[in-house]
TIDOPA-468487 format. One record per residue (C-alpha): residue in three letters; x, z negated, y negated. Coordinates in nm, 2 decimals, decimal comma. Each point is the difference from the previous one (the first is absolute). Layout:
<nodes>
ALA / X / Z / Y
...
</nodes>
This chain:
<nodes>
MET / 2,40 / 0,54 / 1,43
THR / 0,19 / 0,30 / -0,20
TRP / 0,28 / -0,02 / -0,26
LEU / -0,24 / 0,01 / -0,29
SER / -0,28 / -0,24 / 0,11
ALA / 0,33 / -0,22 / 0,02
SER / 0,15 / 0,08 / -0,33
TYR / -0,38 / -0,05 / -0,11
ILE / 0,00 / -0,29 / 0,10
LEU / 0,32 / -0,15 / -0,12
PHE / -0,03 / 0,15 / -0,36
ALA / -0,35 / -0,12 / -0,04
THR / 0,05 / -0,35 / 0,09
LEU / 0,33 / -0,03 / -0,21
THR / -0,11 / 0,19 / -0,34
HIS / -0,35 / -0,23 / 0,05
PHE / 0,13 / -0,36 / 0,06
ILE / 0,30 / 0,12 / -0,31
SER / -0,32 / 0,17 / -0,26
ILE / -0,19 / -0,38 / 0,10
HIS / 0,33 / -0,22 / -0,06
TYR / 0,20 / 0,20 / -0,27
LEU / -0,28 / 0,17 / -0,21
PRO / -0,09 / -0,31 / -0,21
LEU / 0,35 / -0,12 / -0,05
LEU / 0,09 / 0,36 / -0,11
LEU / -0,23 / -0,05 / -0,30
LEU / 0,09 / -0,30 / -0,09
SER / 0,38 / 0,09 / 0,00
LEU / -0,13 / 0,30 / -0,27
ILE / -0,12 / -0,30 / -0,21
HIS / 0,32 / -0,18 / 0,04
ARG / 0,16 / 0,25 / -0,14
ILE / -0,19 / -0,03 / -0,31
VAL / -0,02 / -0,35 / -0,04
ASP / 0,25 / -0,24 / 0,17
MET / -0,20 / -0,20 / 0,29
LYS / 0,22 / -0,05 / 0,27
LYS / -0,02 / -0,33 / 0,15
THR / -0,40 / 0,09 / -0,01
LEU / 0,08 / 0,32 / 0,16
VAL / 0,13 / -0,18 / 0,31
LEU / -0,24 / -0,29 / 0,01
PHE / -0,21 / 0,23 / 0,01
ALA / 0,14 / 0,27 / 0,28
ILE / 0,07 / -0,33 / 0,21
ILE / -0,37 / -0,10 / 0,00
TYR / -0,15 / 0,35 / 0,04
GLY / 0,26 / 0,09 / 0,28
SER / -0,10 / -0,32 / 0,19
ILE / -0,36 / 0,05 / -0,04
ILE / -0,02 / 0,37 / 0,11
ASN / 0,22 / -0,03 / 0,31
THR / -0,20 / -0,35 / 0,12
LEU / -0,31 / 0,21 / -0,07
ILE / 0,11 / 0,28 / 0,24
VAL / 0,13 / -0,23 / 0,26
MET / -0,38 / -0,16 / -0,04
ASP / -0,17 / 0,37 / -0,03
ALA / 0,25 / 0,10 / 0,34
ASN / -0,13 / -0,30 / 0,23
PHE / -0,35 / 0,06 / -0,15
PHE / -0,01 / 0,37 / 0,09
THR / 0,16 / -0,04 / 0,35
THR / -0,29 / -0,23 / 0,10
ASN / -0,31 / 0,21 / -0,17
ARG / 0,21 / 0,33 / -0,06
PHE / -0,12 / 0,04 / -0,37
HIS / 0,16 / -0,15 / -0,25
MET / -0,08 / -0,34 / -0,23
SER / -0,21 / -0,03 / -0,29
LEU / -0,08 / -0,30 / -0,22
MET / -0,35 / 0,00 / 0,17
THR / 0,17 / -0,07 / 0,34
ALA / 0,19 / -0,22 / -0,14
ILE / -0,21 / -0,21 / -0,09
LEU / -0,10 / -0,09 / 0,35
PHE / 0,37 / -0,11 / 0,06
ASP / -0,05 / -0,39 / 0,11
SER / 0,28 / -0,29 / -0,10
SER / 0,28 / 0,08 / 0,23
THR / 0,03 / 0,34 / -0,08
TYR / 0,04 / -0,06 / -0,42
ILE / 0,26 / -0,26 / 0,09
PHE / 0,22 / 0,22 / 0,15
LEU / -0,07 / 0,26 / -0,23
LEU / 0,14 / -0,22 / -0,23
LEU / 0,29 / -0,09 / 0,15
GLN / 0,12 / 0,37 / 0,06
LEU / -0,04 / 0,04 / -0,33
MET / 0,22 / -0,29 / -0,13
ILE / 0,26 / 0,14 / 0,33
MET / -0,08 / 0,36 / -0,20
ILE / 0,14 / -0,19 / -0,33
VAL / 0,26 / -0,17 / 0,11
PHE / 0,12 / 0,34 / 0,13
HIS / -0,03 / 0,23 / -0,27
TYR / 0,20 / -0,27 / -0,24
PHE / 0,28 / 0,02 / 0,23
LEU / -0,02 / 0,35 / 0,03
GLY / 0,00 / 0,08 / -0,37
ASN / 0,26 / -0,21 / -0,04
GLU / 0,15 / 0,21 / 0,23
ILE / -0,03 / 0,30 / -0,18
GLY / 0,03 / -0,17 / -0,35
LYS / 0,40 / -0,06 / 0,09
SER / 0,02 / 0,35 / 0,16
LEU / -0,10 / 0,08 / -0,27
LYS / 0,23 / -0,17 / -0,26
LYS / 0,27 / 0,12 / 0,25
ARG / -0,03 / 0,37 / -0,08
LYS / 0,21 / 0,16 / -0,33
GLY / -0,12 / 0,30 / -0,16
LYS / -0,36 / 0,16 / 0,04
THR / -0,10 / 0,12 / 0,36
PHE / -0,27 / 0,25 / 0,08
VAL / -0,08 / -0,21 / 0,31
GLY / -0,36 / -0,08 / -0,11
ILE / -0,08 / 0,35 / -0,16
SER / 0,11 / 0,16 / 0,36
LEU / -0,20 / -0,25 / 0,20
THR / -0,28 / 0,08 / -0,23
ALA / 0,01 / 0,40 / 0,05
VAL / 0,00 / -0,05 / 0,37
VAL / -0,30 / -0,23 / -0,01
ILE / -0,18 / 0,25 / -0,22
SER / 0,10 / 0,30 / 0,18
ALA / -0,12 / -0,21 / 0,39
TRP / -0,34 / -0,07 / -0,20
ILE / -0,01 / 0,37 / -0,07
TYR / 0,05 / 0,09 / 0,38
VAL / -0,25 / -0,23 / 0,11
GLN / -0,25 / 0,09 / -0,25
GLY / 0,07 / 0,39 / 0,11
VAL / 0,00 / -0,04 / 0,37
HIS / -0,36 / -0,19 / 0,00
ILE / -0,13 / 0,24 / -0,21
TRP / 0,11 / 0,27 / 0,21
ALA / -0,08 / -0,22 / 0,36
ASP / -0,36 / -0,07 / -0,11
ALA / -0,09 / 0,35 / -0,11
THR / 0,15 / 0,14 / 0,35
TYR / -0,19 / -0,34 / 0,18
GLN / 0,37 / -0,13 / 0,15
SER / -0,15 / -0,31 / 0,06
SER / 0,35 / -0,12 / 0,16
ILE / 0,09 / -0,04 / -0,39
THR / -0,36 / -0,15 / -0,16
THR / -0,06 / -0,25 / 0,26
PHE / 0,32 / -0,20 / -0,14
THR / -0,15 / -0,02 / -0,38
ARG / -0,25 / -0,33 / 0,06
TYR / 0,28 / -0,16 / 0,19
LEU / 0,16 / -0,06 / -0,36
PRO / -0,20 / -0,25 / -0,23
LEU / -0,14 / 0,15 / -0,36
PHE / 0,18 / 0,37 / 0,14
ARG / -0,19 / 0,24 / -0,17
PRO / 0,16 / 0,35 / 0,07
ILE / -0,11 / 0,35 / -0,17
HIS / -0,27 / 0,22 / 0,14
ALA / -0,04 / 0,35 / -0,11
LYS / -0,16 / 0,25 / 0,27
ARG / -0,26 / 0,06 / -0,21
ASP / 0,20 / 0,10 / -0,30
LEU / 0,25 / 0,15 / 0,21
ALA / -0,32 / 0,25 / 0,19
ARG / -0,12 / 0,04 / -0,38
LEU / 0,37 / 0,21 / -0,09
GLY / -0,03 / 0,18 / 0,29
LEU / 0,32 / -0,20 / 0,18
ILE / -0,16 / -0,06 / 0,30
ASP / -0,32 / 0,06 / 0,22
SER / -0,13 / -0,28 / 0,07
ASP / -0,26 / 0,15 / 0,25
ARG / 0,25 / 0,19 / 0,19
LEU / 0,22 / -0,32 / 0,02
ARG / -0,29 / -0,18 / 0,16
LYS / -0,07 / 0,22 / 0,28
GLU / 0,36 / -0,05 / 0,10
SER / -0,04 / -0,34 / -0,07
LEU / -0,31 / -0,01 / 0,27
SER / 0,29 / 0,14 / 0,28
ARG / 0,18 / -0,28 / -0,05
GLN / 0,02 / -0,31 / 0,28
LYS / -0,06 / -0,29 / -0,22
ILE / 0,18 / -0,36 / 0,10
ASP / -0,16 / -0,29 / -0,06
SER / 0,17 / -0,32 / -0,01
GLU / -0,18 / -0,22 / -0,25
LEU / -0,42 / 0,00 / 0,09
LEU / -0,17 / -0,19 / 0,27
TYR / -0,21 / 0,26 / -0,05
PRO / -0,27 / 0,01 / 0,21
LYS / 0,06 / -0,36 / 0,18
ASN / -0,12 / 0,13 / 0,33
GLU / -0,07 / 0,38 / 0,06
LEU / -0,34 / 0,10 / -0,06
GLN / -0,24 / 0,04 / 0,28
CYS / -0,27 / 0,22 / -0,06
ARG / -0,30 / 0,17 / 0,16
ILE / -0,15 / 0,24 / -0,18
ASP / -0,36 / 0,16 / 0,04
GLU / -0,05 / 0,36 / 0,11
GLN / -0,27 / 0,02 / -0,28
SER / 0,21 / -0,18 / -0,31
ASN / -0,05 / 0,10 / -0,33
ASN / 0,15 / 0,14 / -0,22
VAL / 0,19 / -0,22 / -0,34
LEU / -0,08 / 0,17 / -0,35
ILE / 0,18 / -0,22 / -0,29
ILE / -0,16 / 0,08 / -0,35
LEU / 0,25 / -0,22 / -0,22
ILE / -0,08 / 0,05 / -0,34
ASP / 0,30 / -0,14 / -0,28
ALA / -0,07 / -0,30 / -0,17
LEU / -0,36 / 0,01 / 0,08
ARG / -0,20 / -0,36 / -0,13
PRO / -0,30 / -0,10 / 0,23
GLU / -0,26 / 0,00 / -0,28
MET / 0,07 / 0,36 / -0,04
ILE / -0,19 / 0,13 / 0,28
ASN / -0,31 / -0,01 / -0,13
ASP / -0,29 / 0,29 / -0,07
ALA / 0,14 / 0,03 / -0,36
VAL / 0,36 / 0,03 / 0,01
MET / 0,02 / 0,11 / 0,38
PRO / -0,35 / 0,19 / 0,10
ASN / 0,15 / 0,24 / 0,30
THR / 0,21 / -0,32 / 0,13
THR / -0,24 / -0,24 / 0,00
LYS / -0,25 / 0,18 / 0,20
LEU / 0,24 / 0,14 / 0,23
PHE / 0,13 / -0,42 / 0,10
SER / -0,41 / -0,10 / -0,08
ASP / -0,01 / -0,09 / 0,41
SER / 0,31 / -0,10 / 0,06
VAL / 0,21 / -0,37 / 0,10
SER / 0,15 / -0,09 / -0,32
PHE / 0,19 / -0,30 / -0,04
ASP / -0,08 / -0,16 / -0,41
ASN / 0,31 / -0,29 / 0,02
HIS / 0,27 / 0,25 / 0,09
TYR / 0,35 / -0,03 / -0,14
SER / 0,29 / 0,25 / 0,02
GLY / 0,36 / -0,13 / 0,06
GLY / 0,18 / 0,16 / -0,28
THR / -0,08 / 0,11 / -0,37
SER / 0,20 / 0,28 / 0,01
SER / -0,08 / 0,34 / 0,25
ARG / 0,33 / -0,06 / 0,17
MET / -0,09 / -0,38 / 0,12
GLY / -0,35 / 0,08 / 0,01
MET / 0,04 / 0,26 / 0,23
PHE / 0,23 / -0,22 / 0,24
SER / -0,23 / -0,28 / 0,02
LEU / -0,26 / 0,24 / 0,12
PHE / 0,19 / 0,23 / 0,24
TYR / 0,22 / -0,28 / 0,14
GLY / -0,24 / -0,34 / 0,01
LEU / 0,30 / -0,19 / -0,15
PRO / 0,12 / -0,13 / -0,33
SER / 0,19 / 0,24 / -0,26
THR / 0,26 / -0,20 / 0,04
TYR / 0,14 / 0,18 / 0,30
TRP / 0,00 / 0,35 / -0,17
ARG / 0,35 / -0,04 / -0,08
VAL / 0,09 / -0,04 / 0,35
PHE / -0,25 / 0,31 / 0,11
HIS / 0,11 / 0,22 / -0,28
ASP / 0,36 / -0,04 / 0,07
ASN / -0,05 / 0,03 / 0,44
LEU / -0,26 / 0,32 / -0,06
LYS / -0,21 / -0,17 / 0,24
PRO / -0,36 / 0,08 / 0,01
ALA / -0,33 / -0,18 / -0,01
LEU / -0,09 / -0,09 / 0,37
MET / -0,34 / 0,12 / -0,06
ILE / 0,09 / 0,36 / -0,06
SER / 0,21 / 0,01 / 0,24
ASN / -0,25 / -0,10 / 0,25
PHE / -0,24 / 0,26 / -0,14
ASP / 0,27 / 0,23 / 0,05
GLU / 0,06 / -0,09 / 0,35
HIS / -0,36 / 0,00 / 0,06
ASN / 0,00 / 0,38 / -0,10
TYR / -0,16 / -0,04 / -0,30
ASP / 0,10 / 0,25 / -0,25
ILE / 0,13 / -0,20 / -0,30
GLN / 0,01 / 0,15 / -0,34
ALA / 0,02 / -0,15 / -0,35
ILE / -0,06 / 0,21 / -0,31
SER / 0,02 / -0,17 / -0,37
SER / -0,07 / 0,11 / -0,32
SER / 0,29 / -0,15 / -0,13
GLY / 0,24 / 0,05 / 0,28
LEU / 0,10 / -0,24 / 0,24
GLY / 0,36 / -0,03 / -0,05
SER / 0,12 / -0,18 / -0,36
PRO / -0,15 / -0,28 / -0,05
ALA / -0,24 / -0,08 / 0,32
VAL / 0,35 / 0,10 / 0,22
LEU / -0,26 / 0,05 / 0,27
ASP / 0,25 / 0,24 / 0,18
ARG / 0,27 / -0,24 / 0,02
THR / -0,29 / -0,27 / 0,13
ALA / -0,31 / 0,02 / 0,16
PHE / -0,03 / 0,40 / 0,08
ALA / 0,41 / -0,02 / 0,06
GLY / -0,04 / 0,20 / 0,35
ILE / -0,27 / 0,23 / -0,12
SER / 0,09 / 0,32 / -0,13
ASN / -0,35 / 0,12 / -0,12
ILE / -0,02 / -0,16 / -0,42
ASN / 0,10 / 0,14 / -0,30
LEU / 0,25 / -0,23 / -0,17
LYS / -0,06 / 0,18 / -0,34
PRO / -0,33 / 0,08 / -0,27
LEU / -0,23 / 0,27 / 0,09
ASP / 0,02 / 0,16 / -0,34
ASP / 0,13 / -0,07 / -0,34
SER / -0,32 / -0,06 / -0,08
GLU / -0,13 / -0,33 / 0,13
THR / -0,34 / 0,10 / -0,01
ALA / 0,05 / 0,32 / 0,21
SER / 0,20 / -0,22 / 0,21
LEU / -0,30 / -0,21 / 0,07
GLU / -0,21 / 0,30 / 0,09
LEU / 0,28 / 0,13 / 0,26
VAL / 0,02 / -0,30 / 0,18
THR / -0,40 / 0,06 / 0,16
ASP / 0,10 / 0,39 / -0,02
ARG / 0,30 / -0,10 / 0,23
TRP / -0,18 / -0,21 / 0,27
VAL / -0,33 / 0,23 / 0,01
ASN / 0,28 / 0,30 / 0,11
GLY / 0,19 / -0,22 / 0,24
PHE / -0,29 / -0,10 / 0,13
ASP / -0,13 / 0,31 / 0,09
GLN / 0,33 / 0,16 / 0,14
GLY / 0,01 / -0,34 / 0,22
GLN / -0,36 / -0,05 / 0,16
GLY / -0,03 / -0,16 / 0,32
SER / 0,27 / -0,24 / -0,06
LYS / -0,04 / -0,41 / -0,06
PHE / 0,14 / -0,07 / -0,36
PHE / 0,14 / -0,27 / -0,23
THR / 0,04 / 0,08 / -0,31
LEU / 0,08 / -0,10 / -0,35
LEU / -0,16 / 0,11 / -0,34
HIS / 0,17 / -0,16 / -0,29
TYR / -0,19 / 0,10 / -0,33
ASP / 0,22 / -0,08 / -0,30
PRO / -0,26 / -0,02 / -0,31
PRO / 0,09 / 0,25 / -0,26
ILE / 0,04 / -0,31 / -0,27
ASN / 0,21 / 0,22 / -0,22
GLU / -0,23 / 0,26 / -0,01
ALA / -0,31 / -0,17 / -0,08
ASN / -0,21 / 0,04 / -0,25
PRO / -0,13 / -0,35 / -0,11
ASN / -0,29 / 0,14 / -0,23
GLN / -0,16 / 0,16 / 0,30
SER / -0,03 / -0,37 / 0,15
LEU / -0,10 / -0,19 / -0,33
GLY / -0,35 / -0,04 / 0,08
ILE / 0,03 / -0,15 / 0,38
THR / -0,12 / -0,33 / -0,03
ASN / 0,27 / -0,24 / 0,14
GLY / 0,09 / -0,34 / 0,01
PHE / 0,35 / 0,05 / -0,14
LEU / -0,13 / 0,16 / -0,36
ARG / 0,00 / -0,24 / -0,28
LYS / -0,17 / 0,07 / -0,37
ASP / 0,25 / 0,03 / -0,27
ASP / 0,27 / 0,09 / 0,19
GLU / 0,07 / 0,41 / -0,01
ALA / 0,37 / -0,02 / 0,14
HIS / -0,09 / -0,20 / 0,35
ASN / -0,31 / 0,14 / 0,02
LEU / 0,18 / 0,37 / 0,01
GLU / 0,27 / -0,14 / 0,26
VAL / -0,35 / -0,11 / 0,19
SER / -0,18 / 0,32 / -0,02
ARG / 0,32 / 0,24 / 0,12
TYR / 0,07 / -0,26 / 0,26
ILE / -0,38 / 0,10 / 0,14
GLN / 0,01 / 0,41 / -0,11
SER / 0,32 / -0,01 / 0,23
ILE / -0,25 / -0,16 / 0,29
ARG / -0,25 / 0,27 / -0,08
HIS / 0,26 / 0,27 / 0,08
VAL / 0,03 / -0,16 / 0,33
ASP / -0,34 / -0,08 / 0,10
LYS / -0,08 / 0,37 / -0,05
GLU / 0,25 / 0,06 / 0,28
ILE / -0,18 / -0,21 / 0,23
GLY / -0,25 / 0,15 / -0,09
ARG / 0,14 / 0,31 / 0,17
LEU / 0,13 / -0,21 / 0,27
SER / -0,38 / -0,14 / 0,08
ASP / -0,11 / 0,36 / 0,00
VAL / 0,26 / 0,08 / 0,28
LEU / -0,03 / -0,32 / 0,19
ASN / -0,40 / 0,06 / 0,04
GLU / 0,00 / 0,37 / 0,06
ARG / 0,19 / -0,03 / 0,31
ASP / -0,18 / -0,32 / 0,11
MET / 0,32 / -0,13 / 0,00
LEU / -0,12 / -0,37 / -0,06
LYS / -0,07 / -0,05 / 0,36
ASN / 0,31 / -0,02 / 0,10
THR / 0,22 / -0,05 / -0,28
ILE / 0,10 / -0,38 / -0,17
VAL / 0,01 / 0,08 / -0,36
ILE / 0,19 / -0,27 / -0,22
LEU / -0,01 / -0,05 / -0,37
THR / 0,28 / -0,22 / -0,19
SER / 0,27 / -0,01 / -0,28
ASP / 0,37 / -0,14 / 0,01
HIS / -0,08 / -0,22 / -0,23
GLY / -0,26 / -0,07 / -0,33
TYR / 0,06 / 0,07 / -0,36
GLU / -0,04 / -0,27 / -0,29
LEU / -0,23 / 0,14 / -0,29
ASP / 0,12 / -0,34 / -0,23
ASP / -0,19 / -0,23 / 0,24
TYR / 0,15 / -0,34 / -0,11
GLN / 0,03 / 0,13 / -0,38
THR / 0,42 / 0,01 / 0,03
ASN / 0,02 / 0,38 / -0,09
TYR / 0,08 / 0,12 / 0,32
TYR / -0,10 / 0,33 / 0,12
GLY / 0,08 / 0,18 / 0,36
HIS / 0,18 / -0,13 / 0,29
SER / 0,30 / -0,21 / 0,10
SER / 0,01 / -0,23 / -0,24
ASN / -0,13 / -0,29 / 0,15
TYR / -0,21 / -0,12 / 0,31
SER / -0,30 / -0,09 / -0,20
PRO / -0,32 / 0,13 / 0,23
ALA / -0,07 / 0,28 / -0,26
GLN / 0,33 / 0,14 / 0,21
THR / -0,04 / -0,15 / 0,33
LYS / -0,34 / 0,05 / 0,10
VAL / -0,12 / 0,34 / 0,12
PRO / -0,30 / 0,13 / 0,19
LEU / -0,01 / 0,06 / 0,34
LYS / -0,26 / 0,27 / 0,17
ILE / -0,07 / 0,08 / 0,36
ILE / -0,23 / 0,25 / 0,14
TRP / 0,06 / -0,07 / 0,39
PRO / -0,22 / 0,16 / 0,23
ASN / -0,22 / -0,18 / 0,20
ARG / 0,01 / -0,33 / -0,19
ASN / -0,23 / -0,12 / -0,24
SER / 0,05 / -0,01 / -0,36
ASP / 0,07 / -0,36 / -0,13
ASN / 0,17 / -0,17 / -0,29
TYR / 0,27 / -0,29 / 0,05
SER / 0,09 / -0,20 / -0,25
PHE / 0,27 / -0,18 / 0,18
ARG / 0,38 / 0,03 / -0,12
SER / 0,12 / 0,25 / 0,11
SER / 0,36 / 0,22 / -0,03
HIS / 0,17 / 0,29 / 0,04
HIS / 0,18 / -0,19 / 0,26
ASP / -0,27 / 0,02 / 0,22
PHE / -0,03 / 0,39 / -0,01
ALA / 0,25 / 0,11 / 0,27
PRO / -0,09 / -0,28 / 0,25
THR / -0,37 / 0,14 / -0,07
LEU / 0,07 / 0,33 / 0,10
LEU / 0,24 / -0,04 / 0,28
LYS / -0,22 / -0,20 / 0,19
GLU / -0,37 / 0,13 / -0,07
VAL / 0,11 / 0,35 / -0,01
LEU / 0,31 / 0,01 / 0,25
GLY / -0,11 / -0,28 / 0,23
CYS / 0,32 / -0,22 / -0,05
SER / 0,00 / -0,34 / 0,16
ASN / 0,35 / -0,17 / -0,21
SER / -0,07 / -0,30 / -0,13
TYR / -0,02 / 0,11 / -0,39
SER / 0,31 / -0,21 / -0,05
ASP / 0,22 / 0,24 / 0,19
TYR / -0,04 / 0,25 / -0,31
SER / -0,16 / -0,16 / -0,25
THR / -0,04 / -0,25 / -0,27
GLY / -0,40 / 0,09 / -0,01
ASN / -0,32 / 0,01 / 0,23
ASN / -0,26 / 0,18 / 0,14
LEU / -0,27 / 0,07 / -0,28
PHE / -0,28 / -0,04 / 0,23
ASP / 0,12 / -0,34 / 0,11
GLN / -0,10 / -0,14 / -0,34
LYS / 0,34 / -0,22 / -0,07
PRO / 0,06 / -0,08 / -0,35
TRP / 0,34 / 0,01 / -0,10
ASN / 0,16 / -0,36 / -0,10
HIS / 0,26 / 0,16 / -0,21
LEU / 0,11 / 0,36 / -0,11
ILE / 0,35 / 0,12 / -0,06
ALA / -0,06 / 0,28 / -0,29
GLY / 0,31 / 0,23 / -0,15
SER / 0,12 / 0,25 / -0,28
TYR / 0,33 / 0,10 / -0,02
ASP / 0,26 / -0,31 / -0,10
SER / -0,28 / -0,28 / 0,10
PHE / -0,22 / -0,13 / 0,21
ALA / -0,31 / -0,25 / 0,00
VAL / -0,15 / -0,25 / 0,20
LEU / -0,40 / 0,00 / -0,05
THR / -0,16 / -0,28 / 0,14
ARG / -0,39 / -0,13 / -0,06
GLU / 0,06 / -0,14 / -0,32
LYS / 0,34 / 0,10 / -0,13
THR / 0,23 / 0,28 / 0,00
ILE / 0,38 / -0,08 / 0,01
ILE / 0,24 / 0,30 / -0,09
SER / 0,37 / 0,01 / 0,06
TYR / 0,16 / 0,20 / -0,24
GLY / 0,36 / -0,17 / 0,12
SER / 0,13 / -0,18 / -0,28
TYR / -0,33 / -0,15 / -0,06
PHE / -0,35 / 0,00 / 0,11
GLU / -0,33 / -0,09 / -0,13
VAL / -0,31 / -0,11 / 0,11
ARG / -0,34 / 0,08 / -0,11
ASP / -0,37 / -0,10 / 0,05
GLN / -0,32 / 0,23 / 0,10
ASN / -0,01 / 0,12 / -0,34
TYR / 0,35 / 0,06 / -0,01
ASN / 0,11 / -0,28 / -0,22
PRO / 0,31 / -0,22 / 0,02
THR / -0,10 / -0,25 / 0,21
ASP / 0,31 / -0,29 / 0,19
ILE / 0,09 / 0,07 / 0,34
LYS / -0,11 / -0,34 / 0,22
ASN / 0,11 / -0,15 / 0,35
THR / -0,27 / 0,20 / 0,19
ASP / 0,12 / 0,31 / -0,10
TYR / 0,35 / -0,03 / 0,19
ARG / -0,19 / 0,05 / 0,34
ASP / -0,12 / 0,37 / -0,14
ILE / 0,33 / 0,06 / -0,13
GLU / 0,22 / -0,14 / 0,33
ASP / -0,29 / 0,25 / 0,20
ALA / 0,10 / 0,31 / -0,22
ILE / 0,37 / -0,04 / 0,05
SER / -0,04 / -0,04 / 0,35
ASP / -0,26 / 0,34 / 0,01
MET / 0,28 / 0,16 / -0,19
SER / 0,29 / -0,05 / 0,24
GLU / -0,21 / -0,04 / 0,34
TYR / 0,08 / 0,41 / 0,04
TYR / 0,37 / 0,00 / 0,01
LYS / 0,23 / -0,04 / 0,25
</nodes>
C-alpha cells in the first residue's frame, strides 16, 4: 500500500464518519444561536449519536457477513434476538453518550475566554474532505483501483466522479489513460469470480457472435410499422418473449447482460477493473473482440472499467457530435473493420443509442400504436418522438442486414438483438417517461431475439433474463462445462428454466422482482408493488425471495 492510498483511507474514514455524526448537529447549533434550545440540542445530540453509532456497528457486522451494506429491506429479515441485541446496544450507547456529553460540558465550563479549537478542527476536517475528494477524482480518472476499491467499505459514502468533465475540459486523455491501465497488473482480493476455473472446449467451427444492443428498446417496437428492417431480419429467429433486464439504467442493464450477475456487484467489479468472464474467455479463445457505440461506452455505461476492462478496441466517447450521424458511424465502422479483419472469428457489440433529442415526432404521429391517446397532444408527442428515434435505428439495422446477407454471414454468425433496459411511456398514468425512475415491466422488460445457425426458430414464453445470457454463450459457443453457478446466477436459455426472483438495479437502488411482486430497496426505506405496479403489502411468503436475493448478492465475494 502506497502512502497515497494509506492517507486516502485514513482521511476518507475520518471525514466520512465526522460528517455523518456532526453535520446535523452543526445545523442545530446554528439554530441555537438564534433560539435558546440548549437542553433540546444536548438531548438530540445524545439520541442521534447513539442511533448512528448503533447502526454503524450493526452495518459493520452485516457487511462482514454479506459484503454489502444493510438497508431497511434487509433489516426486516432480522430475527427477534437481533432486535433485542440492537435495543441493548442502543441503551449502552445512550449511557455512553450521556456521560461523554457531561464530561465535554464540564471541560467547556472550565475554559475562560474564546478559543479557536472548534474553528481549527472544522478547517482541518474541510481540508481533509477536499483532499479525499480530489484524490478520488484523480484515482477514478486514471484507473487507480488501489484507491477506488475502498469506497464501497464506507456506508453511505458517495465520492465525487468527474472523469467525463475532466476529459471534456481537455485536462485528461481518457483513451490514453485507459490504454496505460490495461498494461498494469490487477490484484483482486475481494471477488470469488469464478468460483472454479472454467473448463471450456471450443469447436473449431464455432460461430461468430454479433450483439446488436439498441438502447431503451421496448419489445412492442419490433413490428412492421415501426421497425420493418429489424422485424424482417429477425423473422426467422429464436425469440424469448418474456425477457427482463437486470437493470433500468444502461450501466446496470449492460452489467447484468455481460456478467450474468446482480447489478449490486457493479461497484466492486468497477473498482477492481474486473472484466466479464464471458468477454475475457472469448478473448482467450482468439476471438477478435470489439465494441462500437454511438454514444460511447465510457460514462454512463462505464464498460471500459467493467465488462470490457481488458479490451482495447472500444470507443469511450460518442462517434460524432450529432446523435444521428453517430448512429450511422456505428455501422460504417463495423463494416470497415470487418473488411480489414476478414478470416478471424469475432465477438462484436454494436450499441445503437436512439437519437431521441434529434428526432422529429411529427414524422411518426401517423403510425398506429397502442400508446397514443385521444386529446393528449403532449403525451402523443413524447410517444412519437421515441418511436421516430427507434425508426432511425431501424434504418441502420437495414444497412447491417444487407451486409450480413450480401456476405453470407448468417451461416456462421450468431446475431443477437436485445436492449439494456426498457422505456416507459406513462404506462401506469404516473407521468413517468424514459427509464431509471422505477422497476415496472415497462422499464425492465426488453426484447431478446437470436439468429442461431443450425437452430430452428422458436418462441419461448418462460421468464428469462439477462442473467441467462453469459451462461448460454459460454456453454453453447465456447463449450464450457462448469456449473453455471460458478460464475452466474442465471441459466442456459435453452434449458428453459424460469427465474423465481430477479435482482434488477439502478444507480442508487435495487429491486427484487418475484413472480407476483416487485420489492424495491432505496436504502432507508422500501416499497412493494404488485403486478400492475400498484402499491401493496409485503407478506411472509415474500421473505423467502428476499433471503434468496441476499444470498445471490453475496455469493461471489471471498
